[in-house]
N, CA and C atoms as an extended XYZ file, in Angstrom:
312
Properties=species:S:1:pos:R:3:atomname:S:1:resname:S:1:resid:I:1 pbc="F F F"
N         0.846       -1.172        0.000 N   MET     1
C         0.000        0.000        0.000 CA  MET     1
C         0.894        1.238        0.000 C   MET     1
N         0.566        2.148       -0.844 N   MET     2
C         1.347        3.362       -1.006 CA  MET     2
C         0.638        4.500       -0.260 C   MET     2
N         1.384        5.215        0.636 N   VAL     3
C         0.826        6.323        1.400 CA  VAL     3
C         1.243        7.614        0.709 C   VAL     3
N         0.268        8.497        0.421 N   PRO     4
C         0.609        9.754       -0.241 CA  PRO     4
C         1.537       10.611        0.640 C   PRO     4
N         2.380       11.384       -0.041 N   ASN     5
C         3.362       12.201        0.662 CA  ASN     5
C         2.723       13.218        1.610 C   ASN     5
N         1.568       13.742        1.254 N   ARG     6
C         0.939       14.735        2.120 CA  ARG     6
C         0.555       14.117        3.463 C   ARG     6
N         0.187       12.839        3.478 N   TYR     7
C        -0.130       12.164        4.739 CA  TYR     7
C         1.136       11.908        5.551 C   TYR     7
N         2.218       11.609        4.858 N   LYS     8
C         3.493       11.414        5.553 CA  LYS     8
C         3.939       12.718        6.216 C   LYS     8
N         3.774       13.815        5.501 N   ALA     9
C         4.162       15.109        6.048 CA  ALA     9
C         3.303       15.457        7.256 C   ALA     9
N         2.008       15.209        7.177 N   ALA    10
C         1.116       15.502        8.295 CA  ALA    10
C         1.465       14.632        9.502 C   ALA    10
N         1.764       13.360        9.275 N   LEU    11
C         2.145       12.453       10.352 CA  LEU    11
C         3.448       12.898       10.992 C   LEU    11
N         4.399       13.344       10.179 N   PHE    12
C         5.673       13.829       10.678 CA  PHE    12
C         5.467       15.043       11.590 C   PHE    12
N         4.609       15.978       11.169 N   LEU    13
C         4.352       17.172       11.966 CA  LEU    13
C         3.627       16.834       13.266 C   LEU    13
N         2.672       15.920       13.200 N   LEU    14
C         1.940       15.541       14.403 CA  LEU    14
C         2.842       14.846       15.418 C   LEU    14
N         3.673       13.940       14.953 N   LEU    15
C         4.560       13.224       15.866 CA  LEU    15
C         5.686       14.120       16.364 C   LEU    15
N         6.056       15.108       15.588 N   GLY    16
C         7.089       16.049       16.027 CA  GLY    16
C         6.652       16.832       17.247 C   GLY    16
N         5.371       17.051       17.396 N   GLY    17
C         4.856       17.755       18.567 CA  GLY    17
C         4.941       16.929       19.834 C   GLY    17
N         5.180       15.638       19.702 N   CYS    18
C         5.276       14.758       20.864 CA  CYS    18
C         6.708       14.626       21.373 C   CYS    18
N         7.653       15.294       20.753 N   ALA    19
C         9.051       15.179       21.168 CA  ALA    19
C         9.221       15.711       22.574 C   ALA    19
N        10.124       15.098       23.309 N   ALA    20
C        10.397       15.524       24.682 CA  ALA    20
C        11.143       16.850       24.661 C   ALA    20
N        10.668       17.766       25.431 N   ILE    21
C        11.292       19.079       25.532 CA  ILE    21
C        11.796       19.221       26.968 C   ILE    21
N        13.035       19.640       27.111 N   GLY    22
C        13.629       19.789       28.440 CA  GLY    22
C        13.011       20.944       29.200 C   GLY    22
N        13.332       21.040       30.500 N   PRO    23
C        12.760       22.122       31.299 CA  PRO    23
C        13.266       23.479       30.824 C   PRO    23
N        12.406       24.443       30.876 N   ALA    24
C        12.775       25.790       30.451 CA  ALA    24
C        13.702       26.405       31.493 C   ALA    24
N        14.691       27.141       31.016 N   GLU    25
C        15.584       27.815       31.940 CA  GLU    25
C        14.928       29.119       32.362 C   GLU    25
N        14.606       29.202       33.639 N   THR    26
C        13.969       30.397       34.156 CA  THR    26
C        14.773       30.920       35.338 C   THR    26
N        14.609       32.196       35.571 N   LEU    27
C        15.236       32.790       36.742 CA  LEU    27
C        14.387       32.484       37.963 C   LEU    27
N        14.995       32.449       39.146 N   PRO    28
C        14.176       32.291       40.348 CA  PRO    28
C        13.164       33.419       40.439 C   PRO    28
N        12.006       33.108       40.979 N   GLU    29
C        10.921       34.081       40.998 CA  GLU    29
C        11.226       35.298       41.856 C   GLU    29
N        12.115       35.166       42.829 N   ASP    30
C        12.338       36.261       43.758 CA  ASP    30
C        13.576       37.098       43.436 C   ASP    30
N        14.089       37.011       42.214 N   VAL    31
C        15.275       37.777       41.856 CA  VAL    31
C        14.961       39.267       41.925 C   VAL    31
N        15.727       40.003       42.741 N   GLY    32
C        15.561       41.440       42.830 CA  GLY    32
C        14.449       41.913       43.737 C   GLY    32
N        13.699       41.006       44.330 N   PHE    33
C        12.614       41.415       45.210 CA  PHE    33
C        13.143       41.677       46.613 C   PHE    33
N        12.524       42.618       47.300 N   ILE    34
C        12.887       42.938       48.676 CA  ILE    34
C        12.367       41.812       49.568 C   ILE    34
N        13.252       41.246       50.364 N   GLN    35
C        12.869       40.111       51.210 CA  GLN    35
C        11.956       40.542       52.361 C   GLN    35
N        12.252       41.704       52.983 N   GLU    36
C        11.439       42.182       54.091 CA  GLU    36
C        11.259       43.687       53.959 C   GLU    36
N        10.025       44.108       53.804 N   LEU    37
C         9.741       45.539       53.660 CA  LEU    37
C         9.916       46.240       55.004 C   LEU    37
N        10.418       47.489       54.990 N   PRO    38
C        10.553       48.247       56.230 CA  PRO    38
C         9.190       48.466       56.895 C   PRO    38
N         9.208       48.553       58.217 N   ALA    39
C         7.967       48.746       58.976 CA  ALA    39
C         7.253       50.024       58.557 C   ALA    39
N         8.015       51.063       58.204 N   GLU    40
C         7.417       52.328       57.789 CA  GLU    40
C         6.603       52.159       56.513 C   GLU    40
N         7.110       51.340       55.602 N   VAL    41
C         6.390       51.085       54.349 CA  VAL    41
C         5.140       50.264       54.637 C   VAL    41
N         5.270       49.235       55.467 N   LEU    42
C         4.114       48.400       55.793 CA  LEU    42
C         2.996       49.202       56.468 C   LEU    42
N         3.369       50.238       57.211 N   ALA    43
C         2.364       51.065       57.873 CA  ALA    43
C         1.597       51.939       56.879 C   ALA    43
N         2.212       52.248       55.748 N   LEU    44
C         1.597       53.139       54.756 CA  LEU    44
C         0.835       52.416       53.652 C   LEU    44
N         1.225       51.190       53.344 N   VAL    45
C         0.771       50.512       52.129 CA  VAL    45
C        -0.727       50.194       52.162 C   VAL    45
N        -1.354       50.377       51.016 N   ALA    46
C        -2.774       50.068       50.857 CA  ALA    46
C        -2.958       48.554       50.728 C   ALA    46
N        -4.149       48.056       51.047 N   PRO    47
C        -4.403       46.615       50.915 CA  PRO    47
C        -4.479       46.186       49.447 C   PRO    47
N        -4.493       44.882       49.245 N   ASN    48
C        -4.653       44.250       47.928 CA  ASN    48
C        -3.505       44.541       46.965 C   ASN    48
N        -2.289       44.627       47.494 N   GLN    49
C        -1.098       44.765       46.667 CA  GLN    49
C        -0.172       43.600       47.023 C   GLN    49
N         0.545       43.074       46.050 N   ASN    50
C         1.408       41.915       46.252 CA  ASN    50
C         2.681       42.328       46.984 C   ASN    50
N         2.741       42.090       48.277 N   LEU    51
C         3.902       42.486       49.074 CA  LEU    51
C         5.003       41.431       49.064 C   LEU    51
N         4.774       40.308       48.403 N   ARG    52
C         5.800       39.267       48.295 CA  ARG    52
C         6.728       39.515       47.110 C   ARG    52
N         6.356       40.417       46.210 N   ALA    53
C         7.158       40.682       45.012 CA  ALA    53
C         7.286       42.185       44.809 C   ALA    53
N         8.081       42.824       45.667 N   VAL    54
C         8.264       44.273       45.623 CA  VAL    54
C         9.730       44.578       45.354 C   VAL    54
N         9.972       45.570       44.533 N   ARG    55
C        11.340       46.038       44.268 CA  ARG    55
C        11.335       47.553       44.141 C   ARG    55
N        12.531       48.133       44.291 N   ILE    56
C        12.695       49.571       44.101 CA  ILE    56
C        13.337       49.774       42.736 C   ILE    56
N        12.691       50.539       41.888 N   LEU    57
C        13.251       50.805       40.569 CA  LEU    57
C        14.252       51.949       40.668 C   LEU    57
N        15.444       51.770       40.108 N   PRO    58
C        16.468       52.812       40.215 CA  PRO    58
C        16.106       54.095       39.458 C   PRO    58
N        15.247       54.001       38.451 N   GLU    59
C        14.890       55.191       37.667 CA  GLU    59
C        14.195       56.250       38.508 C   GLU    59
N        13.330       55.820       39.433 N   ASP    60
C        12.581       56.803       40.216 CA  ASP    60
C        12.732       56.629       41.725 C   ASP    60
N        13.351       55.531       42.160 N   GLY    61
C        13.540       55.307       43.588 CA  GLY    61
C        12.262       54.928       44.314 C   GLY    61
N        11.252       54.500       43.590 N   CYS    62
C         9.960       54.159       44.187 CA  CYS    62
C         9.768       52.650       44.254 C   CYS    62
N         8.884       52.243       45.161 N   TYR    63
C         8.536       50.832       45.305 CA  TYR    63
C         7.524       50.452       44.227 C   TYR    63
N         7.745       49.302       43.593 N   TRP    64
C         6.833       48.759       42.585 CA  TRP    64
C         6.587       47.299       42.928 C   TRP    64
N         5.360       46.830       42.728 N   TYR    65
C         5.059       45.424       42.999 CA  TYR    65
C         4.638       44.714       41.715 C   TYR    65
N         4.864       43.415       41.707 N   GLU    66
C         4.522       42.599       40.540 CA  GLU    66
C         3.038       42.255       40.590 C   GLU    66
N         2.351       42.565       39.523 N   TRP    67
C         0.925       42.260       39.402 CA  TRP    67
C         0.750       41.264       38.264 C   TRP    67
N         0.089       40.152       38.551 N   SER    68
C        -0.154       39.125       37.537 CA  SER    68
C        -1.625       39.143       37.174 C   SER    68
N        -1.899       39.559       35.950 N   GLY    69
C        -3.268       39.597       35.458 CA  GLY    69
C        -3.567       38.387       34.601 C   GLY    69
N        -4.736       38.333       34.002 N   PRO    70
C        -5.112       37.180       33.183 CA  PRO    70
C        -4.304       37.077       31.889 C   PRO    70
N        -3.733       38.182       31.425 N   VAL    71
C        -3.021       38.174       30.150 CA  VAL    71
C        -1.531       38.416       30.323 C   VAL    71
N        -1.153       39.282       31.264 N   GLU    72
C         0.251       39.653       31.404 CA  GLU    72
C         0.625       39.854       32.860 C   GLU    72
N         1.917       39.869       33.091 N   THR    73
C         2.473       40.214       34.392 CA  THR    73
C         3.252       41.501       34.211 C   THR    73
N         2.988       42.471       35.073 N   THR    74
C         3.627       43.776       34.957 CA  THR    74
C         3.908       44.324       36.342 C   THR    74
N         4.543       45.473       36.401 N   TYR    75
C         4.816       46.125       37.674 CA  TYR    75
C         3.932       47.349       37.812 C   TYR    75
N         3.374       47.524       39.020 N   LEU    76
C         2.538       48.667       39.345 CA  LEU    76
C         3.147       49.372       40.551 C   LEU    76
N         2.933       50.687       40.681 N   PRO    77
C         3.497       51.393       41.829 CA  PRO    77
C         2.834       50.941       43.128 C   PRO    77
N         3.637       50.806       44.161 N   LEU    78
C         3.120       50.484       45.494 CA  LEU    78
C         2.557       51.775       46.075 C   LEU    78
N         1.271       51.782       46.382 N   ASN    79
C         0.594       52.997       46.803 CA  ASN    79
C         0.175       52.953       48.258 C   ASN    79
N        -0.016       54.150       48.819 N   THR    80
C        -0.538       54.287       50.179 CA  THR    80
C        -2.055       54.139       50.132 C   THR    80
N        -2.665       54.157       51.309 N   THR    81
C        -4.125       54.028       51.361 CA  THR    81
C        -4.837       55.211       50.718 C   THR    81
N        -4.154       56.370       50.620 N   ASP    82
C        -4.782       57.517       49.949 CA  ASP    82
C        -4.314       57.688       48.503 C   ASP    82
N        -3.672       56.656       47.931 N   GLY    83
C        -3.352       56.647       46.513 CA  GLY    83
C        -2.021       57.246       46.118 C   GLY    83
N        -1.190       57.648       47.087 N   ARG    84
C         0.122       58.215       46.746 CA  ARG    84
C         1.150       57.106       46.596 C   ARG    84
N         2.087       57.309       45.698 N   GLN    85
C         3.144       56.335       45.456 CA  GLN    85
C         4.172       56.403       46.582 C   GLN    85
N         4.696       55.237       47.000 N   ILE    86
C         5.685       55.172       48.075 CA  ILE    86
C         7.067       55.153       47.453 C   ILE    86
N         7.906       56.140       47.815 N   CYS    87
C         9.235       56.277       47.228 CA  CYS    87
C        10.293       56.415       48.316 C   CYS    87
N        11.549       56.165       47.938 N   THR    88
C        12.660       56.268       48.871 CA  THR    88
C        13.321       57.634       48.815 C   THR    88
N        12.974       58.440       47.829 N   ARG    89
C        13.539       59.779       47.706 CA  ARG    89
C        12.472       60.694       47.115 C   ARG    89
N        12.589       61.999       47.359 N   PRO    90
C        11.586       62.910       46.794 CA  PRO    90
C        11.674       62.947       45.278 C   PRO    90
N        10.574       63.245       44.624 N   PRO    91
C        10.608       63.322       43.150 CA  PRO    91
C        11.499       64.469       42.700 C   PRO    91
N        12.112       64.288       41.553 N   GLU    92
C        12.959       65.345       40.992 CA  GLU    92
C        12.083       66.505       40.538 C   GLU    92
N        12.504       67.703       40.903 N   VAL    93
C        11.764       68.904       40.506 CA  VAL    93
C        12.523       69.540       39.358 C   VAL    93
N        11.858       69.671       38.245 N   HIS    94
C        12.464       70.291       37.071 CA  HIS    94
C        12.050       71.763       37.029 C   HIS    94
N        13.027       72.654       36.861 N   PRO    95
C        12.658       74.077       36.802 CA  PRO    95
C        11.806       74.349       35.575 C   PRO    95
N        10.955       75.340       35.719 N   ASP    96
C        10.113       75.729       34.583 CA  ASP    96
C        11.013       76.268       33.464 C   ASP    96
N        10.739       75.897       32.225 N   PRO    97
C        11.547       76.422       31.129 CA  PRO    97
C        11.307       77.919       30.944 C   PRO    97
N        12.271       78.558       30.344 N   GLU    98
C        12.129       79.995       30.053 CA  GLU    98
C        10.974       80.175       29.080 C   GLU    98
N        10.130       81.197       29.315 N   PRO    99
C         9.028       81.419       28.366 CA  PRO    99
C         9.580       81.842       27.005 C   PRO    99
N         8.929       81.392       25.988 N   VAL   100
C         9.319       81.733       24.619 CA  VAL   100
C         8.628       83.034       24.248 C   VAL   100
N         9.421       84.040       23.826 N   PRO   101
C         8.776       85.312       23.463 CA  PRO   101
C         7.872       85.143       22.236 C   PRO   101
N         6.791       85.887       22.266 N   ALA   102
C         5.850       85.843       21.155 CA  ALA   102
C         6.465       86.529       19.947 C   ALA   102
N         6.201       86.020       18.742 N   PRO   103
C         6.754       86.664       17.542 CA  PRO   103
C         6.174       88.074       17.381 C   PRO   103
N         7.005       88.956       16.882 N   ALA   104
C         6.587       90.348       16.726 CA  ALA   104
C         5.811       90.566       15.457 C   ALA   104
């Protein structure tokens, strides 16, 4: 019995999906996370934020926590109960630019 080539190709593709794949190389889940938050931060933090996965971003010096949603995992700012972001340093204040004179 002769099997058409298109069936051989389909069988090859189907069986190829059954190949053993080794474990994925992943980083430990807690890389870069703060192990124990300071008591001052714990006193300020609002509920329903992931306190097991918090880090300070060097760009702004603020605390950010890992949020895992149904589609993606991202970082959100760690906020106080009144909605303010918790930071380790004051925000940078940029001076107002010089006003541009109106054309004559």
